[in-house]
C-alpha positions in Angstrom: -4.1 43.8 83.3 -3.7 43.2 79.6 -6.5 45.6 78.7 -5.0 48.6 80.5 -3.2 51.4 78.7 0.5 51.8 79.6 -0.2 55.1 81.3 -2.7 53.4 83.6 -0.3 50.6 84.4 2.4 53.1 85.3 0.0 55.0 87.6 -1.0 51.7 89.3 2.6 50.6 89.6 3.6 54.0 91.1 0.8 53.4 93.6 2.5 50.2 94.6 0.8 47.6 92.5 3.4 45.0 91.8 1.2 43.2 89.2 1.1 46.4 87.2 4.8 46.7 87.4 5.3 43.2 86.3 3.0 43.8 83.3 5.1 46.8 82.3 8.6 45.3 82.8 7.8 41.6 81.9 7.8 42.2 78.1 11.1 44.2 78.5 13.1 41.4 80.2 14.3 39.7 76.9 15.4 42.9 75.2 17.0 44.0 78.5 18.9 40.7 78.7 20.1 41.0 75.1 21.3 44.5 75.8 23.1 43.4 79.0 24.7 40.4 77.4 25.8 42.5 74.5 27.5 44.9 76.9 28.9 42.4 79.4 29.6 39.3 77.3 28.8 37.1 80.3 25.4 35.4 80.7 25.4 35.4 84.5 26.5 39.0 84.8 23.8 40.0 82.3 21.2 38.2 84.3 22.4 39.9 87.5 22.4 43.3 85.7 18.8 42.9 84.5 17.7 41.7 87.9 19.3 44.7 89.7 17.9 47.0 87.0 14.4 45.7 87.6 14.9 46.3 91.3 16.2 49.8 90.7 13.3 50.5 88.3 10.8 49.5 91.0 12.5 51.7 93.6 12.7 54.7 91.2 9.4 54.3 89.5 8.4 57.7 90.9 11.1 59.3 88.7 9.4 58.1 85.5 8.0 61.3 84.0 4.4 61.3 82.8 4.2 60.5 79.1 7.6 58.8 79.1 7.6 55.3 77.7 8.7 52.5 79.9 11.0 50.7 77.4 13.7 53.4 76.9 13.6 54.3 80.6 14.1 50.7 81.7 16.7 49.9 79.1 18.6 53.0 80.2 18.6 51.7 83.7 19.9 48.3 82.4 22.7 50.0 80.4 23.7 52.1 83.4 23.8 48.9 85.6 26.0 47.2 83.0 28.4 50.2 83.0 28.6 50.0 86.8 29.3 46.3 86.5 32.1 47.0 84.0 33.6 49.7 86.2 33.6 47.2 89.1 35.4 44.7 87.0 38.2 47.2 86.3 38.5 48.0 89.9 39.0 44.3 90.6 41.6 44.1 87.9 43.5 47.2 89.1 43.2 46.4 92.8 46.6 45.5 94.3 45.3 42.8 96.6 48.0 41.1 98.6 50.7 43.4 97.4 50.3 46.2 100.0 49.7 49.8 99.5 52.5 52.0 98.0 53.4 53.3 101.5 53.9 49.7 102.6 55.8 48.4 99.6 59.3 47.3 99.7 61.7 49.9 98.3 63.9 49.1 95.4 67.4 50.7 96.0 67.5 51.9 92.4 64.1 53.6 92.7 64.9 55.0 96.1 67.8 56.9 94.7 65.9 58.4 91.7 64.3 61.7 91.8 61.7 61.2 89.1 61.0 64.9 88.3 64.7 65.8 88.0 65.4 62.7 86.0 62.6 63.4 83.5 63.9 67.0 83.1 67.4 65.6 82.3 65.9 63.0 80.0 67.0 60.1 82.2 63.9 58.9 84.0 65.4 55.7 85.5 68.8 56.7 86.6 71.7 54.2 86.1 69.3 51.2 85.5 67.6 53.1 82.7 71.0 53.7 81.0 71.3 49.9 80.4 68.1 49.6 78.5 68.3 49.7 74.7 67.2 52.8 72.9 64.5 50.8 71.1 63.1 48.1 73.4 61.8 46.0 70.5 65.3 45.8 69.1 66.4 43.9 72.2 63.8 41.3 71.4 65.0 40.9 67.8 62.0 42.8 66.5 61.8 46.2 64.8 59.5 49.0 65.6 58.4 49.2 61.9 55.1 47.6 61.0 55.2 44.9 58.4 
């Protein structure tokens, strides 16, 4: 397969020839890994992203337009997979596992008595508890808000 032009390899890969696909993607695995590792900063996550991107590229090979080079197309799939991985990480961080949903949460008596919209209009978002906070929170810690 080394003597075939990239366009011929793409045509064969689109026809279902896995060897042709391997010949197209094989040289791109190292650059794809470097891209994924640069985006994810995690070796295992980068390997998983490249593997998933290769699988997606195989499934979507029919979307590769004639005349389009394989390298930018495949690396775009890798980058998109990395972005999906990063979004998934944020969902895990933001997930309130074990703490219940807001409708199931325990109500705080101070919060229950506060009408947030009305309090914001009055300039007192937290009710009586808010009044006890210092005007400048950093002052309470012995720090000033000014940069040094």
